[in-house]
C-alpha positions, 0 to 999 in steps of 0.5 A: 499499499502507498497509503493508508486512509482512516475514517474518524468516527467509529474507527479512531473515536468512539463518537457514533453514539454521541452523534446519535444522542445529540441529533436525537435530542435536537430533532425532539427538541425542535418538534421532529420525529426520529425514524428507525432508519435515521441513524444508519442513513446519516452515518457518513453524510456531510454536515450539510447533508445530515443537517438537511435530513434532520429538517426535511426527512425528520421534521426538525423546525429549524433551518439546515444551518441551525440544525448543523450549528446546534449539533456541531456546537454540542459535540464540540463542547462534549470534546472540549474535555477530550474526544473519546479516542478508541483504545489502541487507535493512536498506537495503530496510527503510529505503527502504519505511519512508519511504513507509509503515509497516513491520512483521514477522510471523515464526515466529521467537520474540520473543527472536530477533526483538528480536535482529535489530532491535537488530543491524540498528538497525531498532527504531525504523522497524519499528513492529510485530513479531509472532511466531507464538508470540503467535497461535493458529496459525503459517503457513500460517494467516494469523493472524501477518499479520492480527495484524500488520495489526491492530497497525498499524491497516491493512486487510490487504487494502491491505498488502503481505507480503514472503515466501519460503517456501511456508508463508509465501506461503500465510499472507500470501495467506491474510490477504488481503495483496498478496504480493511473493515473494523465493524463497529459493534454499536452500529454494525455495517450491513452484511452485504456491504461487508461482503462486497467491500471489505478485503479484510475484516479485523475485530480491532485496531491492534490487528491492523499492521498485520492485516496491512502485511497481508494485503 
């Protein structure tokens, strides 16, 4: 592999439940109604996309801009103490960075990506960090992974992506990357997506360096 690009939420930071909690609270507070498919549908969406979803699909009586600001402000407040970094995540990134360039391709806004990098002390090792706010479409579209590969100056077909969710797996696969799946235990990916996209499935990030050796 010429590079490895990590997803953030659910891979390096245990934040998927927090995103879900905060969005549910905002929808309830502003007159909307949550649906069974909402959580999975929004995983991987960019900030403008999920903000519109809260308003248009779930009925929150806010503008999309207000919904985005309310949710991101609360997530930033929660990150202020310390992002919930997943055990072994920092060591895994450091181990991978010894062998090839490392990037992040995330649906989180830049402020939360920066917060993670600062707390984890990985700013010097993660050469590129791309938010889906910076590209045309969020996951499952391939845009955020393609942009990360472009900024790293590598061929996506010679790069690996580390992902946990259905939309993330499909995004990385659509970009042509070799996909390493670390299924999210709280919101597991669709079995068909896992079977269709993942070159290898690992239980946690401690297995990543050995898995990359096999690719």
